[in-house]
C-alpha positions in Angstrom: 159.0 8.3 13.9 157.6 11.8 14.3 160.2 13.3 12.1 159.6 10.8 9.3 155.9 11.7 9.7 156.7 15.5 9.5 158.9 15.2 6.3 156.1 13.2 4.4 153.7 16.0 5.1 156.2 18.6 4.2 156.7 16.5 0.6 153.0 16.1 -0.1 152.7 20.0 1.0 155.3 20.7 -1.7 153.8 18.4 -4.4 150.6 19.8 -4.1 152.1 23.2 -4.8 152.6 22.3 -8.7 148.8 22.3 -9.6 148.5 26.0 -7.5 151.3 27.4 -9.9 149.4 26.0 -13.1 146.7 28.0 -11.8 148.4 31.1 -11.0 150.0 31.1 -14.3 146.6 30.5 -16.0 145.2 33.3 -14.0 148.0 35.5 -14.5 148.1 35.2 -18.2 144.3 34.9 -18.9 144.6 38.2 -21.2 146.9 36.5 -23.7 145.1 35.3 -27.1 144.2 32.0 -27.6 147.0 31.3 -30.2 149.5 32.4 -27.9 151.3 29.9 -25.4 151.4 30.3 -21.6 154.7 30.5 -20.3 156.2 27.2 -18.6 155.7 26.1 -15.0 159.2 25.0 -14.6 160.9 27.7 -13.0 158.5 27.5 -10.4 158.9 23.9 -10.2 162.7 24.7 -9.8 162.1 26.7 -6.8 159.8 24.0 -5.2 162.6 21.1 -5.8 165.3 23.5 -4.2 162.9 24.4 -1.5 162.5 20.7 -0.7 166.5 20.3 -1.1 166.9 22.5 2.1 163.5 22.0 3.8 163.4 18.3 4.1 166.5 18.0 5.8 165.7 20.8 8.5 162.5 19.1 9.2 164.1 15.8 9.6 166.4 16.8 12.1 164.0 19.2 14.0 166.9 21.7 14.7 166.1 25.0 16.0 168.9 26.9 14.6 167.9 30.2 12.8 170.8 30.3 10.2 169.8 27.2 8.1 166.2 28.3 7.9 166.9 32.1 7.4 169.1 31.0 4.5 166.9 28.6 3.1 164.2 31.0 3.0 166.1 34.0 1.5 167.0 31.5 -1.5 163.5 30.5 -1.9 162.1 34.3 -2.2 165.1 34.7 -4.6 164.2 32.0 -6.7 160.3 32.7 -6.2 161.2 36.4 -7.5 163.1 34.9 -10.3 160.6 32.6 -11.6 157.8 35.2 -11.3 160.0 37.6 -13.6 160.9 35.1 -16.0 157.4 33.8 -16.7 156.1 37.3 -16.5 154.5 39.1 -19.6 157.7 41.5 -20.2 159.6 38.0 -20.8 157.4 37.2 -23.6 157.8 40.7 -25.6 159.9 40.5 -28.8 163.0 42.7 -28.3 162.8 45.7 -30.5 165.7 48.0 -31.5 165.4 51.7 -31.5 165.5 53.1 -35.2 166.4 56.7 -34.2 169.9 57.2 -32.4 
């Protein structure tokens, strides 16, 4: 019964991260003009979903093996870095070709 409780708590914690992602994106891009769209939160949602895919089974089995935790943590950190880069200000800049060679 305790394993189900910890999985439920972890799932609720992951679901409550979505409003935090929206807030971070809003604060990160508050200097945008009002006519510009903010980037999507879907890269962060994908990161949260992948984290749930590896974290919830690990919590359900209560193993203390460091390999699944280390591998999953590295995967989550890599996806967070990717999501941060994709939603950053440089991702919205138009591509400018050099005119002089």
